[in-house]
C-alpha positions in Angstrom: 3.9 -34.8 5.6 5.4 -31.5 6.7 3.9 -30.3 10.1 2.9 -26.7 10.9 5.5 -24.7 12.6 3.3 -21.8 13.6 -0.2 -21.6 15.1 -1.8 -18.0 15.4 -5.0 -18.0 17.4 -7.2 -15.8 19.4 -10.8 -15.0 20.4 -11.9 -14.2 16.8 -10.7 -14.9 13.4 -11.8 -12.8 10.5 -10.9 -14.5 7.3 -12.4 -11.9 4.9 -13.9 -8.4 5.4 -17.5 -9.8 6.2 -19.0 -10.0 9.6 -20.6 -13.3 8.7 -17.4 -14.9 8.2 -16.2 -14.3 11.7 -15.1 -17.4 13.6 -14.9 -17.6 17.4 -11.9 -19.1 19.2 -10.3 -20.2 15.9 -6.8 -19.8 14.6 -4.7 -20.7 11.6 -1.8 -23.2 11.3 1.1 -22.2 9.0 3.5 -24.5 7.4 6.5 -22.6 6.1 5.0 -19.5 4.3 1.5 -20.9 3.7 -1.9 -21.2 5.6 -2.4 -25.1 6.0 -5.4 -25.3 8.3 -8.1 -23.1 9.9 -9.6 -24.8 13.0 -10.7 -24.0 16.6 -8.1 -23.0 18.8 -8.1 -26.1 21.1 -8.0 -28.4 18.2 -4.9 -26.6 16.7 -3.2 -26.7 20.1 -3.7 -30.3 20.6 -3.0 -31.5 17.1 0.3 -29.5 16.8 2.0 -29.3 20.2 5.4 -28.9 18.5 4.6 -25.7 16.7 5.2 -22.2 18.0 1.9 -21.1 19.4 1.1 -17.3 19.1 -2.1 -17.0 21.1 -3.8 -13.8 22.1 -6.6 -14.2 24.6 -8.6 -11.3 23.4 -7.1 -11.1 20.0 -8.5 -10.8 16.5 -6.7 -12.5 13.7 -7.4 -11.0 10.2 -5.6 -10.4 7.1 -2.8 -8.0 6.9 -3.5 -4.7 5.2 -2.5 -3.9 1.7 -1.1 -0.2 0.9 -1.4 0.1 -2.8 0.5 3.5 -3.2 3.5 4.5 -1.1 6.7 6.6 -1.5 8.3 4.8 1.6 11.4 6.6 1.7 9.7 10.0 1.8 9.4 9.4 5.6 12.5 11.5 5.7 10.6 14.5 4.5 7.6 14.1 6.9 6.4 17.7 7.8 9.1 19.4 5.8 6.6 21.3 3.5 3.2 21.2 5.0 0.1 23.3 4.1 1.1 23.9 0.6 -0.7 23.3 -3.0 0.4 20.1 -4.7 2.6 21.7 -7.5 4.2 24.2 -5.0 4.8 21.5 -2.7 6.2 19.2 -5.2 8.3 21.7 -7.4 9.6 24.1 -4.9 10.1 22.0 -2.0 10.1 18.1 -2.8 12.0 18.0 -6.1 14.9 20.2 -4.6 15.0 18.0 -1.5 15.1 14.8 -3.5 18.1 16.1 -5.4 19.9 15.6 -2.0 18.9 12.0 -1.6 21.5 9.3 -1.5 21.1 5.4 -1.5 22.0 5.3 2.2 19.1 7.9 3.1 16.6 6.0 1.0 17.3 2.7 2.5 17.3 4.0 6.1 14.1 6.1 5.5 12.4 3.1 3.8 13.1 1.0 6.9 11.6 3.9 9.0 8.4 3.8 7.0 8.3 -0.2 6.9 8.6 -0.2 10.7 5.8 2.2 10.8 3.6 0.0 8.5 4.3 -3.2 10.3 3.5 -1.6 13.6 0.1 -0.2 12.2 -1.1 -3.5 10.4 0.4 -3.3 6.9 1.9 -6.6 5.5 2.2 -5.5 1.9 3.0 -2.2 0.1 3.3 -1.0 -3.4 6.1 1.7 -3.7 7.4 3.9 -6.6 10.2 6.3 -6.0 13.9 6.9 -6.3 16.9 4.7 -5.6 14.5 1.7 -5.5 17.1 -1.0 -5.3 17.5 0.4 -1.8 13.8 0.2 -1.3 13.7 -3.5 -2.3 16.9 -4.1 -0.2 15.0 -2.6 2.8 11.7 -4.7 2.2 14.0 -7.8 2.0 15.8 -6.9 5.4 12.5 -6.4 7.0 10.8 -9.5 5.5 8.0 -7.2 4.0 6.0 -8.0 1.0 6.7 -5.3 -1.5 5.8 -4.1 -5.1 8.3 -1.6 -6.1 9.4 0.3 -9.3 11.9 3.2 -10.0 10.1 6.2 -11.3 11.0 7.4 -14.7 10.3 10.8 -16.1 11.6 13.0 -19.0 14.3 15.0 -17.0 17.4 13.4 -15.3 16.9 11.5 -12.1 18.9 11.9 -8.8 19.2 8.2 -8.8 20.1 7.1 -12.6 20.9 10.4 -14.2 19.8 10.5 -17.9 16.6 8.7 -18.8 18.3 5.9 -20.7 20.1 4.9 -17.6 16.8 4.5 -16.0 15.8 1.7 -18.3 19.0 -0.1 -17.6 18.4 0.4 -13.8 15.0 -1.2 -13.9 16.2 -4.1 -16.2 18.7 -5.0 -13.5 15.8 -4.9 -10.9 13.6 -7.1 -13.1 16.6 -9.6 -13.2 17.5 -9.5 -9.7 14.0 -10.2 -8.2 12.6 -12.4 -10.9 11.9 -15.3 -8.5 11.9 -13.4 -5.1 9.0 -14.5 -2.9 8.4 -11.0 -1.5 9.6 -8.4 -3.9 7.9 -7.8 -7.2 9.2 -5.2 -9.7 6.9 -2.8 -11.4 7.1 -0.3 -14.4 6.5 3.2 -13.1 6.0 6.3 -15.2 5.6 9.2 -12.8 2.7 10.9 -14.5 1.3 12.3 -17.8 2.7 15.7 -16.9 6.3 14.5 -16.4 6.4 11.8 -19.1 6.0 12.3 -22.8 3.8 10.0 -24.8 7.0 8.2 -26.1 8.1 7.3 -22.4 4.6 6.3 -21.3 4.4 3.9 -24.3 7.8 2.5 -23.8 7.2 1.8 -20.1 3.8 0.2 -21.3 5.8 -2.1 -23.5 8.1 -3.0 -20.5 5.0 -3.8 -18.3 3.7 -6.0 -21.3 6.9 -7.8 -21.7 7.5 -8.4 -17.9 3.8 -9.1 -17.3 4.0 -6.4 -14.4 2.0 -3.5 -12.9 2.1 -0.3 -14.7 2.0 2.2 -11.7 1.3 5.9 -12.4 -0.1 9.0 -10.8 -3.3 9.9 -12.6 -5.5 12.9 -12.6 -4.4 13.8 -9.1 -5.6 17.6 -9.3 -7.1 20.1 -11.4 -3.6 21.6 -12.3 -2.6 18.4 -13.7 -5.8 18.2 -16.0 -5.3 21.6 -17.2 -1.5 21.0 -18.0 -2.5 17.8 -20.0 -5.4 19.8 -21.8 -2.9 22.5 -22.9 -0.4 20.0 -24.2 -2.6 17.3 -25.7 -5.9 18.8 -25.9 -7.5 16.2 -23.6 -7.6 15.0 -20.0 -5.0 12.7 -18.4 -7.3 9.6 -18.5 -8.4 10.3 -22.1 -4.7 10.8 -23.0 -3.7 7.4 -21.7 -6.6 5.7 -23.5 -5.8 7.5 -26.7 -2.4 6.1 -26.7 -3.6 2.5 -25.9 -2.3 2.3 -22.2 -5.5 1.9 -20.0 -6.0 -1.8 -19.1 -6.0 -4.3 -16.3 -2.2 -4.1 -15.5 -2.6 -0.4 -14.8 -2.5 0.9 -11.1 -3.7 4.5 -11.1 -3.1 6.4 -8.0 -5.4 9.2 -7.0 -7.8 9.6 -9.8 -9.4 12.7 -8.2 -10.3 14.8 -11.1 -12.7 12.5 -13.2 -15.9 13.1 -15.3 -18.6 10.4 -15.8 -17.0 9.4 -19.2 -13.7 8.7 -17.6 -15.3 6.9 -14.6 -16.8 4.6 -17.3 -13.5 4.3 -19.2 -11.7 3.2 -16.1 -14.3 0.7 -15.2 -14.5 -0.7 -18.8 -10.7 -1.1 -19.0 -10.3 -2.7 -15.7 -7.9 -0.1 -14.5 -7.0 -0.6 -10.7 -7.3 2.7 -8.6 -5.5 3.4 -5.5 -7.5 5.8 -3.5 -5.2 8.0 -1.3 -7.8 10.1 0.4 -5.8 11.7 3.4 -3.0 12.8 1.0 -5.5 14.2 -1.4 -7.4 16.1 1.4 -4.0 17.5 2.8 -2.8 18.8 -0.6 -6.4 20.1 -1.3 -6.5 18.3 -4.5 -10.1 17.1 -3.9 -11.5 13.8 -3.3 -11.9 10.9 -5.8 -15.3 10.0 -6.9 -15.0 6.5 -5.2 -18.7 5.8 -4.8 -19.5 6.6 -8.5 -16.3 4.4 -9.5 -17.6 1.4 -7.5 -21.1 1.9 -8.9 -19.6 1.8 -12.5 -17.9 -1.5 -11.6 -14.3 -0.1 -11.2 -11.9 -1.6 -8.9 -10.9 0.6 -6.0 -8.1 -0.2 -3.4 -6.6 2.1 -0.8 -3.2 3.7 -0.4 -1.7 6.2 2.0 0.7 8.1 -0.5 4.0 9.1 1.2 4.5 10.5 4.5 5.4 13.9 3.2 1.9 14.4 2.1 -0.2 12.4 4.6 1.8 12.4 6.9 1.7 8.8 8.0 1.4 5.4 6.4 -1.3 4.1 8.9 -3.9 2.3 6.9 -6.3 2.1 9.8 -6.4 5.8 9.8 -6.8 5.7 5.9 -9.9 3.4 6.3 -11.5 5.6 9.1 -11.3 8.6 6.9 -12.3 6.9 3.6 -15.6 5.5 5.3 -16.5 8.9 6.8 -15.6 11.4 4.1 -17.7 9.9 1.4 -20.6 9.7 3.6 -20.3 13.4 4.2 -19.8 14.1 0.5 -22.9 12.2 -0.6 -24.9 12.9 2.5 -25.7 9.2 2.7 -24.6 7.1 5.6 -24.9 3.8 3.7 -22.0 4.6 1.2 -18.5 3.1 1.7 -19.8 0.9 4.7 -17.4 -0.8 7.1 -17.2 -4.0 5.1 -16.6 -2.4 1.7 -13.9 -0.3 3.2 -12.2 -3.1 5.0 -12.4 -5.1 1.7 -10.7 -2.4 -0.1 -7.9 -2.3 2.3 -7.4 -6.2 2.2 -8.6 -8.2 -0.8 -9.1 -5.0 -2.8 -5.4 -4.2 -2.4 -4.4 -7.8 -3.1 -6.4 -7.9 -6.4 -5.1 -4.4 -7.4 -1.6 -5.8 -7.1 -2.4 -9.0 -9.1 -2.1 -11.1 -5.9 -5.6 -11.9 -5.0 -4.8 -15.6 -5.2 -2.1 -15.3 -2.6 -3.0 -12.6 0.0 -5.8 -10.4 1.0 -7.8 -13.0 3.0 -7.1 -15.9 5.4 -7.6 -19.1 3.4 -6.0 -22.5 3.2 -3.2 -22.4 0.4 -2.7 -18.6 0.8 0.3 -17.0 2.1 0.3 -16.4 5.8 0.2 -12.7 5.9 -2.0 -11.8 9.0 -2.1 -9.4 12.0 -3.5 -9.7 15.3 -5.4 -6.9 17.0 -5.7 -6.5 20.8 -9.4 -6.1 21.4 -8.9 -6.0 25.2 -9.0 -2.1 25.4 -11.5 0.7 26.2 -12.1 2.0 22.8 -12.7 -1.6 21.4 -15.3 -2.6 24.0 -18.0 -3.9 23.6 -17.5 -5.6 20.2 -20.8 -6.3 18.2 -19.5 -6.0 14.7 -15.8 -6.6 13.9 -15.5 -5.0 10.4 -17.2 -1.9 11.9 -14.7 -1.8 14.8 -11.8 -2.3 12.5 -13.0 0.8 10.4 -14.4 3.1 13.0 -12.7 2.4 16.3 -9.4 0.6 15.8 -6.1 2.2 15.3 -2.7 1.3 14.0 -1.3 1.0 17.6 -3.7 -1.8 18.3 -1.9 -4.3 16.5 0.1 -6.7 18.7 1.6 -9.1 16.3 2.3 -9.3 12.6 3.1 -12.4 10.4 4.4 -11.9 6.7 4.8 -14.9 4.5 4.8 -17.1 7.7 7.5 -15.2 9.6 6.6 -13.3 12.7 8.0 -9.8 12.0 6.3 -8.1 15.2 5.5 -9.9 18.4 4.1 -8.0 21.4 4.5 -4.8 19.7 8.4 -5.5 19.2 9.8 -5.6 15.7 11.7 -9.0 15.3 13.5 -8.4 12.0 14.5 -4.8 12.5 16.4 -2.7 15.1 13.9 0.0 15.8 16.0 2.1 18.1 18.8 2.1 15.5 16.3 3.1 12.6 15.1 5.9 14.8 18.6 7.3 15.7 19.6 7.2 12.0 16.4 8.9 11.0 17.2 11.7 13.4 20.6 12.1 11.8 19.2 12.3 8.4 16.8 15.0 9.4 19.7 17.2 10.4 21.2 16.6 7.0 18.0 17.5 5.2 17.3 20.5 7.3 20.7 21.9 6.5 20.5 21.5 2.7 
């Protein structure tokens, strides 16, 4: 029988988002890419002396965070057009800047975002953007788990040009990554206001044929809703429903502008929702009715959106905001409690991506995607309730080790699969190019 090659252990092990699940002085044994044993630290050390032992005396081992909506390469636009309404930001600043993108810029900018994600506790992300062959390549280089799709819309793309070429582009991606352990390809219409019903339906057929996610921006702000009403006489959610596209494979980002009937529709059709609170707040789009969605039985996960509108991809910061804002909105301190928020960022994200049987919790037989939090810090002492600490007190910078698919991608805050210094230098060079365009 194959023996474990890695043991990750510490003071606490949090297999799920529940305080009752906490184990003291425990660790996980990893064989290849899979968790093969969960046991007390002493037992694992004695049983597997030949394994690499990654032990953190005051560490917490927990599932890696799952970021369900990103535009990773937009790290190169961080801070380029802040404090503007969504449509002004998008049409007057982002779209013109994106016209200058190259595959090389996208690759390096994605590496920059991945480095930030790994260093702040994210082990999986779902990305939709341009030149996404480069996004997938960057994820492979880093050893990062990634769902990725090339955005299609009615007008020509800086990546593939005319729309028909886009379908050829994504076909090549589906073929290239059909059996990849880390990269999963998705079908990605940008939105109802940039995609005709014909395009939306055609990509829906692609998602059905490939059995993949259908990742779309949906009801992000009032302007989107008004545009949809002018064109189609209905709201974005009802529009997708009317053309038969709402369903379990849909991953809908934002879902800010919803009425009660739409909330019920999203729940009934089992659409997965990526809640991107900090981006929505910064663009003044509003706040998604997450409490109402959850009460209706909808599935809600968390995402950061891109660094051009957040302006980071730190899921610990996102959790902190999500747990607090909805309390303030509802004037109810019990909503979006710590365990519910942490669950949305771990197992909730895994389920939203169709991977709940592989990631999202630390269980025997699941892939070894975990992070280690250093609890030996003033802002994390004393520790009475671990999920509460992870949501209200911990920060992305508290992560000391990260393991993805059984590979240590960060140890003692040092990235092991990426050259951080080189990435930062190249990002600085890219900024000069963008600033001068």
